[in-house]
FIDRENMAR-930399 format. One record per residue (C-alpha): residue number from 0; residue in one letter; z, x, y. Coordinates in pm, whole numbers. Each point is the difference from the previous one (the first is absolute). Example, Ala and Ser with C-alpha at 12.3 -4.5 7.8 and 13.67 -1.06 7.14 Angstrom:
0,A,780,1230,-450
1,S,-66,137,344
//
This chain:
0,M,0,0,0
1,T,-7,300,231
2,T,-359,-80,101
3,W,-117,-305,194
4,Q,-209,-126,-292
5,G,295,33,-238
6,W,240,-168,238
7,Q,-240,-286,72
8,H,-43,-58,-374
9,F,378,-8,-46
10,A,61,-229,297
11,T,-275,-251,-79
12,T,41,-18,-379
13,P,211,-307,-86
14,P,335,113,-145
15,P,93,-99,-358
16,T,136,-352,-34
17,P,232,-150,-264
18,P,-146,-253,-242
19,K,-18,-354,137
20,P,143,-288,-204
21,G,-266,-191,-191
22,T,-260,278,9
23,P,-146,142,-324
24,P,188,302,-134
25,R,-141,337,92
26,S,-116,247,-263
27,P,225,292,-103
28,E,-231,240,185
29,E,26,-207,318
30,R,377,-21,-30
31,L,32,374,-61
32,A,-203,67,314
33,Y,213,-253,190
34,H,331,161,-97
35,S,-141,345,73
36,A,-69,-99,361
37,F,261,-280,23
38,V,111,-190,307
39,T,172,137,309
40,V,325,-190,42
41,R,83,-69,363
42,T,327,178,77
43,S,225,15,305
44,A,-128,354,64
45,I,-358,-126,27
46,D,107,-282,234
47,T,202,237,219
48,L,-284,251,18
49,A,-254,-272,84
50,R,215,-128,290
51,Q,61,348,136
52,V,-367,99,-19
53,R,-111,-320,173
54,T,254,51,279
55,L,-87,367,55
56,M,-372,-73,7
57,L,60,-256,275
58,L,234,238,180
59,G,-256,281,9
60,R,-316,-208,44
61,H,-46,79,371
62,Q,190,328,14
63,Q,-214,272,155
64,T,206,298,114
65,T,208,110,-301
66,A,2,-30,-377
67,R,52,-349,-133
68,P,323,-77,-186
69,S,-25,71,-372
70,L,186,-83,-318
71,I,130,203,-294
72,V,74,-158,-338
73,T,239,216,-199
74,G,208,-17,-317
75,P,27,148,-348
76,A,-288,25,-244
77,A,-107,-322,-178
78,A,160,-218,268
79,G,-322,-186,86
80,K,-90,181,323
81,T,-371,49,-69
82,T,-33,-349,-146
83,A,148,-149,317
84,L,-225,217,217
85,L,-316,-99,-186
86,E,90,-369,-3
87,V,58,-6,376
88,G,-322,196,57
89,R,-200,-238,-217
90,T,146,-304,177
91,Y,-87,137,343
92,H,-351,101,-114
93,L,-76,-351,-126
94,A,153,-170,306
95,H,-197,222,236
96,T,-335,-48,-176
97,R,50,-379,-12
98,K,77,-10,370
99,N,-272,249,97
100,P,-303,-46,-227
101,A,-272,258,50
102,P,-304,-127,190
103,H,-317,-34,-208
104,S,-170,254,224
105,R,246,273,-104
106,A,-57,190,-321
107,H,366,101,-38
108,H,325,-188,25
109,Q,285,121,214
110,V,253,222,-174
111,P,341,-147,85
112,V,207,213,-243
113,A,0,364,-109
114,Y,201,124,-299
115,L,59,371,-62
116,L,213,233,-210
117,V,154,313,145
118,P,-140,279,-219
119,P,244,250,-156
120,G,59,296,230
121,A,-185,-181,277
122,T,-129,199,294
123,A,-127,-154,321
124,K,-358,58,-112
125,T,40,-143,-352
126,L,179,-304,142
127,A,-271,-53,261
128,T,-256,32,-280
129,E,177,-280,-193
130,F,-36,-225,305
131,A,-369,92,20
132,R,-58,-58,-372
133,Y,134,-355,22
134,L,-288,-106,227
135,G,-256,240,-143
136,I,-13,215,313
137,P,-206,313,-81
138,V,213,314,-1
139,T,-128,354,-51
140,T,193,318,-73
141,R,-102,140,337
142,M,160,-284,194
143,T,333,77,166
144,Q,301,-225,-29
145,A,-49,-105,364
146,Q,-362,-101,-69
147,I,100,-205,-306
148,T,280,-167,195
149,S,-234,-95,285
150,A,-249,-151,-246
151,V,282,-192,-172
152,C,140,-143,324
153,H,-344,-106,123
154,T,-106,-159,-329
155,Y,331,-178,-63
156,T,-12,-146,351
157,Q,-360,-114,-43
158,A,78,-152,-343
159,G,289,-200,143
160,V,278,140,-221
161,R,322,-179,96
162,L,238,92,-283
163,V,32,347,-155
164,L,201,26,-322
165,I,107,351,-101
166,D,167,50,-338
167,E,200,300,-132
168,I,117,102,348
169,H,292,192,-159
170,R,-254,269,-91
171,L,-3,115,363
172,N,248,275,88
173,P,7,69,376
174,R,222,304,-62
175,T,-305,191,-123
176,T,-284,107,226
177,T,-263,-205,-182
178,G,233,-300,-27
179,A,80,15,371
180,E,-371,5,85
181,A,-63,-300,-228
182,A,287,-190,165
183,D,-145,80,341
184,L,-336,-133,-117
185,L,156,-333,-97
186,K,164,-22,343
187,D,-337,72,160
188,L,-174,-267,-209
189,T,260,-267,84
190,E,-74,62,368
191,R,-379,2,-30
192,I,-65,-274,-257
193,K,78,-354,110
194,A,183,-89,-321
195,T,349,-51,-137
196,F,103,271,-247
197,V,217,-84,-301
198,Y,130,278,-225
199,T,165,-5,-341
200,G,189,276,-176
201,I,285,77,-236
202,D,341,28,172
203,V,-163,100,327
204,A,327,18,195
205,A,123,276,-234
206,T,-315,213,42
207,P,-79,244,285
208,L,-231,-263,151
209,F,267,-109,251
210,A,127,352,70
211,G,-58,202,317
212,V,-197,-94,310
213,R,-294,-146,-192
214,G,234,-205,-219
215,A,176,-133,309
216,Q,-334,-113,143
217,L,-88,-183,-321
218,A,347,-154,-32
219,G,-19,-118,361
220,R,-324,-188,-62
221,A,37,-128,-356
222,S,212,-280,-139
223,L,142,54,-349
224,I,-8,-253,-285
225,T,180,86,-322
226,C,-125,-131,-334
227,G,291,59,-234
228,P,86,-124,-348
229,L,63,-373,-10
230,P,365,-98,-45
231,A,95,-239,-278
232,R,183,-210,257
233,H,-5,-10,380
234,G,244,-258,135
235,T,-105,-333,-144
236,R,-347,127,-90
237,R,-110,176,-319
238,P,-298,214,105
239,F,-55,179,-330
240,P,31,-304,-231
241,D,-227,-195,235
242,L,-260,276,-24
243,I,24,-15,-380
244,T,-53,-377,10
245,D,-316,39,210
246,M,-139,266,-233
247,E,82,-203,-309
248,A,-173,-306,144
249,A,-317,209,37
250,L,-14,108,-368
251,D,-290,-117,-216
252,L,156,7,-348
253,Q,-45,-278,-255
254,Q,346,7,-163
255,H,228,121,278
256,T,302,-217,85
257,S,48,-48,373
258,G,334,129,127
259,T,33,274,-262
260,L,-35,286,246
261,R,234,-152,259
262,R,271,-33,-266
263,H,-28,375,-42
264,A,14,70,375
265,S,310,223,-29
266,Y,-162,207,-272
267,L,-326,29,194
268,H,183,101,317
269,Q,186,273,-187
270,R,-319,107,-179
271,T,-210,33,318
272,A,277,82,252
273,G,-132,-293,204
274,R,-331,172,76
275,I,-290,-241,40
276,G,-259,247,-128
277,S,197,74,-316
278,L,59,-370,-67
279,A,-368,-87,48
280,R,-104,276,-238
281,L,252,-110,-263
282,V,-106,-367,12
283,R,-372,79,1
284,Q,31,246,-286
285,A,211,-244,-203
286,A,-258,-276,56
287,I,-287,225,-108
288,T,193,107,-310
289,A,71,-367,-84
290,I,-372,-81,13
291,C,-98,304,-206
292,D,256,-58,-278
293,G,-56,-377,-6
294,T,358,-104,79
295,E,-109,-145,338
296,R,352,10,140
297,I,241,242,166
298,T,352,45,-137
299,K,282,241,75
300,K,-86,180,-324
301,S,-360,48,107
302,L,113,121,343
303,E,232,255,-163
304,A,-293,142,-198
305,I,-190,93,317
306,Q,35,349,142
307,L,19,-47,376
308,D,-79,250,275
309,H,215,313,5
310,L,172,-96,326
311,A,128,-328,-144
312,E,95,155,-334
313,E,204,269,173
314,A,179,-258,214
315,R,125,-194,-303
316,R,140,301,-187
317,P,378,34,31
318,R,101,310,185
319,T,224,235,-197
320,R,301,136,182
321,R,35,374,-1
322,P,315,129,-174
323,A,275,115,234
324,Q,15,370,69
325,T,305,175,-137
326,A,158,304,147
//
């Protein structure tokens, strides 16, 4: 999705939908494909991010003199940060294209959203090249970083980019020379491109990204949203069990008993440490296994048989206390 064609395909392809009551059953192949992609459950993190992005875009719409306010989505791995970012980006893309259809006289649609990944060990030039690659801007080895940046700013302005989504921002380290130059490039782009920038990264507040003068500049312009593990209970609400209910309702299994997964909410919370990404992987993998082995249902026993991601498996292991030191 880090090219315009790839992003447009993602944004305009209808997302997977659960089976509708009364419709003919889908084939095993169709159901395997469905559970592989699966639905995106609307969470409070997605709603919060959508509201913040909409507000910041309005706030910076007519700002001319300085960089527009930006947003950073942070949290641990597998907490649903990228999923939330992509869902908000897709929603804005579709809303913008519905409201602003391209005239028949134009060969190309406007490009309302750009989605990029910060490359490992990013320098200012490699990061500028990623911006250029998204819109297919020709870049040669002889071009300087300043030349690439100028081409990017001109083309993004002409294409009407209004929302720039940058993932893996924790890869930037402003304490190094190359990292500092890449951070300066982002600051330059936010001032020259008339768009709202939204970043995501793992535990950004604990990285060098907010350190020093450059970090202070970023912190002074960016709001911070934290996507953490979902609690089993929050006041009178039950965020994690409610998420399980929504996922279970989306399953397409012929013998599964509704409510089974919610009854095991405590086990699932302990198993996944409340991480949305780990839970989604566990449920999807269990559903695919149930189709392949013909059981067509998910049970606690079948969940136990699944090897989950290393992060979740490490979180569930009991920590052994070191023996006391003796004199």
